[in-house]
C-alpha positions as CSV (number, residue, x, y, z in Angstrom):
1,X,-0.1,-0.1,0.0
2,X,1.5,3.4,-1.0
3,X,1.1,6.2,1.6
4,X,1.5,9.8,0.4
5,X,4.2,11.6,2.5
6,X,3.1,15.1,1.3
7,X,0.5,17.0,-0.6
8,X,1.7,18.4,-3.9
9,X,0.7,22.1,-4.4
10,X,1.1,23.8,-8.0
11,X,3.2,26.9,-7.6
12,X,1.1,30.2,-7.9
13,X,4.0,32.7,-7.4
14,X,3.8,33.9,-11.1
15,X,0.3,34.6,-10.9
16,X,-0.3,36.8,-8.1
17,X,1.4,40.3,-7.1
18,X,4.8,40.5,-5.2
19,X,2.6,41.8,-2.4
20,X,0.3,39.2,-2.2
21,X,3.1,36.5,-2.5
22,X,4.8,38.1,0.6
23,X,1.4,37.7,2.5
24,X,1.0,34.3,1.3
25,X,4.7,33.3,2.5
26,X,3.9,34.8,6.1
27,X,0.9,33.3,6.4
28,X,2.0,29.7,5.6
29,X,4.8,30.3,7.9
30,X,2.2,31.2,10.5
31,X,0.5,27.9,10.1
32,X,3.3,26.0,10.3
33,X,4.6,27.9,13.5
34,X,1.4,27.2,15.1
35,X,1.9,23.6,14.3
36,X,5.5,23.8,15.9
37,X,4.2,25.4,18.9
38,X,1.5,22.7,19.5
39,X,-1.5,24.8,19.2
40,X,-3.1,23.2,16.0
41,X,-6.2,20.9,16.1
42,X,-5.3,18.6,13.3
43,X,-7.1,20.6,10.4
44,X,-9.8,22.3,12.1
45,X,-8.7,25.8,13.0
46,X,-7.7,28.8,10.6
47,X,-5.4,31.7,10.1
48,X,-6.7,34.3,7.4
49,X,-5.0,37.2,5.9
50,X,-6.2,39.9,3.6
51,X,-4.6,40.2,0.1
52,X,-3.3,43.7,0.2
53,X,-5.3,46.0,-2.0
54,X,-8.3,43.9,-2.1
55,X,-11.1,42.8,-0.2
56,X,-9.9,39.3,-0.7
57,X,-8.4,36.9,1.8
58,X,-6.4,33.9,2.2
59,X,-7.5,30.7,4.0
60,X,-6.0,27.2,4.4
61,X,-7.1,24.1,2.2
62,X,-9.4,22.2,4.4
63,X,-7.6,18.7,4.9
64,X,-4.2,19.9,4.8
65,X,-2.2,19.6,8.1
66,X,-0.7,22.9,9.3
67,X,2.6,21.8,8.9
68,X,2.0,20.9,5.3
69,X,0.7,24.6,4.3
70,X,2.6,26.5,1.7
71,X,2.2,30.0,0.0
72,X,0.8,28.3,-3.2
73,X,-1.6,26.2,-1.1
74,X,-3.5,28.9,0.3
75,X,-7.1,29.4,-1.1
76,X,-8.2,33.0,-2.2
77,X,-11.7,34.0,-1.6
78,X,-14.1,36.7,-1.5
79,X,-15.9,38.0,1.7
80,X,-18.8,35.7,0.8
81,X,-16.8,32.5,0.6
82,X,-16.3,32.3,-3.0
83,X,-13.0,31.1,-4.6
84,X,-11.1,34.0,-6.5
85,X,-8.5,31.7,-7.8
86,X,-9.0,27.9,-9.0
87,X,-8.1,25.5,-6.3
88,X,-9.1,21.5,-6.1
89,X,-9.3,22.2,-2.5
90,X,-12.3,23.6,-0.3
91,X,-12.5,25.5,2.7
92,X,-13.9,24.9,6.0
93,X,-17.4,26.7,6.4
94,X,-17.2,27.2,10.0
95,X,-13.8,29.0,9.5
96,X,-15.6,31.2,6.9
97,X,-18.2,32.2,9.3
98,X,-15.7,33.6,12.0
99,X,-13.1,34.9,10.1
100,X,-15.3,36.6,7.5
101,X,-17.4,38.6,9.7
102,X,-14.2,40.0,11.5
103,X,-12.4,40.9,8.4
104,X,-15.6,42.8,7.3
105,X,-16.1,44.5,10.5
106,X,-12.4,45.4,11.1
107,X,-10.6,47.1,8.3
108,X,-7.3,47.0,10.4
109,X,-7.4,43.1,10.7
110,X,-5.0,42.2,8.2
111,X,-4.7,38.8,9.9
112,X,-7.1,36.9,12.1
113,X,-5.9,33.8,13.9
114,X,-8.0,31.2,15.9
115,X,-6.8,28.2,17.7
116,X,-8.2,25.3,19.8
117,X,-5.2,24.9,21.9
118,X,-5.9,22.8,25.1
119,X,-4.9,25.7,27.4
120,X,-6.9,28.4,25.4
121,X,-10.0,26.0,25.6
122,X,-9.6,25.3,29.2
123,X,-9.7,28.7,30.1
124,X,-12.3,29.9,27.9
125,X,-14.5,27.1,29.9
126,X,-13.9,29.1,33.1
127,X,-16.5,31.5,34.4
128,X,-14.0,34.0,35.4
129,X,-12.1,33.7,32.0
130,X,-8.4,35.0,32.1
131,X,-7.4,36.2,35.2
132,X,-4.5,38.4,36.1
133,X,-2.0,35.8,37.2
134,X,1.2,36.5,35.2
135,X,3.1,39.0,33.3
136,X,1.7,37.3,30.0
137,X,-1.9,38.2,31.1
138,X,-0.8,41.7,31.3
139,X,-0.2,41.7,27.6
140,X,-3.7,40.4,26.9
141,X,-6.2,42.0,29.7
142,X,-6.1,45.3,28.4
143,X,-7.6,44.5,25.0
144,X,-9.8,41.4,25.6
145,X,-13.3,40.6,24.8
146,X,-15.6,37.5,25.2
147,X,-18.0,35.8,23.1
148,X,-20.5,33.2,24.5
149,X,-20.6,29.4,22.8
150,X,-23.3,29.4,20.2
151,X,-22.3,25.6,18.7
152,X,-20.2,25.1,15.9
153,X,-19.9,28.4,13.8
154,X,-22.1,27.7,10.9
155,X,-24.6,30.1,11.7
156,X,-24.6,33.3,9.5
157,X,-26.7,35.1,12.4
158,X,-23.8,34.5,14.8
159,X,-21.5,36.8,12.6
160,X,-22.9,40.3,13.9
161,X,-22.4,39.1,17.7
162,X,-19.0,37.8,16.9
163,X,-17.9,41.1,15.7
164,X,-19.5,43.2,18.4
165,X,-17.9,40.8,21.0
166,X,-14.4,41.5,19.5
167,X,-15.2,45.1,19.0
168,X,-12.0,47.2,18.7
169,X,-10.1,44.6,21.0
170,X,-7.1,42.6,20.0
171,X,-7.8,39.6,21.6
172,X,-11.2,37.4,21.9
173,X,-11.9,34.5,24.1
174,X,-14.5,32.4,22.4
175,X,-16.2,30.4,25.4
176,X,-15.8,26.8,25.6
177,X,-14.2,26.9,22.2
178,X,-10.7,28.7,21.8
179,X,-8.8,31.7,21.4
180,X,-8.8,34.5,18.7
181,X,-6.3,37.3,17.8
182,X,-6.4,39.9,15.3
183,X,-3.5,42.0,14.1
184,X,-2.2,44.7,11.3
185,X,0.2,41.6,10.0
186,X,0.7,38.1,10.2
187,X,3.5,38.5,12.7
188,X,1.4,40.7,14.9
189,X,-1.4,38.3,15.2
190,X,1.3,35.5,16.0
191,X,2.8,37.4,18.6
192,X,-0.6,38.1,20.1
193,X,-1.5,34.8,20.2
194,X,1.8,33.7,21.6
195,X,1.1,35.8,24.6
196,X,-2.6,34.8,24.8
197,X,-1.8,31.2,25.0
198,X,1.3,31.7,27.6
199,X,-1.4,33.4,29.9
200,X,-3.6,30.5,29.6
201,X,-0.9,27.9,30.1
202,X,0.3,29.7,33.4
203,X,-3.3,30.0,34.7
204,X,-3.9,26.3,33.9
205,X,-0.8,25.4,35.8
206,X,-1.1,27.8,38.6
207,X,-4.5,26.6,39.5
208,X,-3.0,23.2,40.1
209,X,-0.9,24.7,43.0
210,X,-1.5,26.6,46.2
211,X,-3.2,29.9,46.8
212,X,-3.3,32.6,43.8
213,X,-2.1,35.9,43.9
214,X,-3.6,38.2,41.2
215,X,-2.0,41.4,39.8
216,X,-3.7,44.5,41.3
217,X,-5.8,46.9,39.1
218,X,-3.4,49.7,39.6
219,X,-0.6,47.6,37.8
220,X,-3.0,46.4,35.2
221,X,-3.9,50.0,34.4
222,X,-0.1,50.9,33.3
223,X,0.2,47.6,31.3
224,X,-0.8,49.1,27.7
225,X,1.7,52.0,27.9
226,X,4.4,49.7,29.4
227,X,4.4,47.4,26.7
228,X,4.9,50.0,24.3
229,X,8.1,50.8,26.2
230,X,9.2,47.2,26.6
231,X,8.9,46.6,22.8
232,X,10.4,49.9,21.8
233,X,7.3,50.8,20.0
234,X,7.7,48.0,17.7
235,X,6.4,44.2,18.6
236,X,6.2,41.9,15.9
237,X,9.1,43.5,13.9
238,X,11.2,42.4,17.1
239,X,10.2,38.6,16.9
240,X,9.0,37.5,13.6
241,X,12.2,37.4,11.7
242,X,13.8,35.2,14.4
243,X,10.6,33.0,14.2
244,X,11.1,32.6,10.4
245,X,14.8,31.6,11.1
246,X,13.7,29.0,13.6
247,X,11.1,27.7,11.3
248,X,13.6,27.4,8.3
249,X,15.7,25.3,10.7
250,X,12.8,23.0,11.7
251,X,10.1,23.0,8.8
252,X,11.3,24.7,5.8
253,X,9.5,24.6,2.5
254,X,6.5,27.2,3.3
255,X,7.8,29.6,0.8
256,X,6.9,27.5,-2.1
């Protein structure tokens, strides 16, 4: 019996603009990094990115593992989920419902990242949600919304509630479901998810120990301005190149 070791994807590099190709490369890298960090859920979550200068966005082919994603494999669709370029692959309708409504509501959301990580789902199932238990949480709590669970995201009627619960925040906790971040770039959305996931991981581990000590509100109130200082007014620009170098050492081939 012959078992395929990888999926073959035809190159689309010559068929898209240089700007779109760069976004494709970054987005494919983000999928592989999500797998590398252990946040993936087989094929069942999504990261989307807007195609520069258009109302189209890129999403993963349904059925491809995250470590298999390449720049050419990403499917270009419009805001109604229709394919803009030919692809033999389909998209996940649940991913379309969540991501399309956020892209439509937030013109600044160049990238939307959604995970079902075990730590994220665990904290999303707690009534208090994310608690101020760590420095990681300080990176999140100043810009965090919550959305109540409504079942698998297949109902178009849920879309305005999703967008409203995110509001102008950078982070959204989908109760009983998982985590979501938005960013002005793929790297920014990934950095936000790294902080979000780390905050949830610390909370779950801390809850297995002794009495918890929460960070006080006066410190929380300074978190946003302090983050700007710590990151020298940048953020993703500090870490994204290094993440790509790590990926090139571990899982190269995404930029094809």
